C-alpha positions, 0 to 999 in steps of 0.5 A: 139904211146902209152904212158905207164907206166911198172909195176915192172918186174924180169927177168933172162937173159943170163948169169944168169943176173937178170933184173929188169925193170920200166919206162916209153915209149913215143914212143913204136915200133915193130921191129925184125930180120928176113930170108927173100927171096926177088925177087926185092929189092923194092918188097914185100918179097916172104917169111920170118922167123922171128928170133926174135921180140918184141912188146908193150905188158903188163908186158913187161920186156924189152920195145921196146921205141925209145930212150930207150936203148936197147931191147932184142928180143923174140923168136917169135913163142912163142908169144901168149904162156904166157911170150914169150922165150928170145933170144940171139939177142938185138936191139936198137933204137935212133930218133933225128931230125938234125937241120943243115940237116933238116932230121930226123935220125932213128937209129937201131942196132941189137946185139948178147948178147954173141957176137955169130954169128946171124945165128949161129946154126939157122934153115935157112929153108924159108916158102914162101907165095905161098907154100913151103921153101927155104934154106937161104944159098941156095938161092941167094935172102936170106937176114938177116933183120933188120925189124923196124915198122914192115913194112913188115906187118907180120900178126902175129905182129902189125905195130909201127915205129918211131912216129911223123916224117911226117905229111901226109902218103906216100912212100918217094922215095928211092933216096931221102933217105941217109943210113949209115950201118955197120956190124961187129964182128969175123972178119967182120968190114964193112959198107958204109956211104951215100948210096942213093936209095937203100931203101924207106921209108914209112910214114903210116898216124899216122906220123910214119915210118917203114923201113928195110935192108938186109945183106947177108947171109953168113955175117950174120953167121959171124957178131955179130952187125949191124945197119943202120942209115936212113935219111929223109925230113919229110914229109909235108902237102903243105899249100894251102891260099884261099885269092886272094889277098894274091899277096906274097904267104905268106898267109897274106893280108898287106902292102907287097901286097898292094905295089904289087898291087900299083906297078902294077896299070893300068898294066895287072899284077898278082894284076888284080885278078877280071880279068878284063885286068888291076890293078885297084880300083875294085882289091884295093876293094878285097885286102882290103876286104881281109885285115888282114883276111887270116889267114886261110888256108888249109893243103891239105893231097893229095895222093903221100906224097901231091906232086902233084901239085894243079891243079884245084879248089875244091869247097865243103861244109865244115861240110856240112853246108860251103862252101869253095875253095881250090887248089888241085888235083882231087883224094884229091878233090873227097875225100871231100863231095859235091865238085866240081872240075875245072881242071886249075881254081883258087879259087875266081879269075875270071871267077871261080865262085863255084857252089851252092853245094846242098844236 
């Protein structure tokens, strides 16, 4: 996401309407419409023909901006030839966080400027990536797609969706994503709310998301407006606390932990942090030694959205100097410098201790 102030620009729209634009965008995106061939609902397409697209570029008179209103799409074949040609299509993207459900809601709406069907007079030939072509109206796997963020990663365009919706990269499974969709115009009015299990959401390393949704070719030859709202929980990196006497797991060592320890005195409870077999003065000394000093925690950005359980203890040299230990999976530990991972171990809990980590 790049924030930029757009220069004052005038362009002529369909119907001779002159538009003058000067705005500032805080969350730009790449998006468009396309004909694609799908061999499987969740697999990359086997072929694609981009119909209209918009992306950030200098002096763009219709900058694609989240929560910025409709932006006209350009003829994808004319990018790189100076000012690209306009199409008859617009796209409008909004982003809100629903505090009641705890989900992000990204709405993507495409329309035609004059109300004509999206595919009226369109070339329905779709090039296949392996060579050859198919006709969209003759192939059962063909769809009219609104692609937000360039999630299909067409090499002609950058990948950029809605920013700030996740802390770590990965794919949110389709059974955790709720989709509302509709399509209407020229005698069609259809859709469904609360669809689950039909489309994943991709969270990229920069915390942005991409998404695509397809419609039947026969319907897109009639309707002039379509939209989808995708709802999902933000990805959050798990917090791993390193204090062994943080008995209630809130990343603080305080009176609550002391109460737990005293309640387990002379027993083999969880407060037996030194592994001696009984909660005693040694454990109390460890707790007092960590009193109010457990403020440091670690965001473990594991693969697969950080949902892998912390399967062991990972020792590593932070900045090549300071020895630290975090609970993590083996794959995450192996990404750290000068590391040592032990399955099933807990940091700083007897009998485990980090070995000497050399250069």
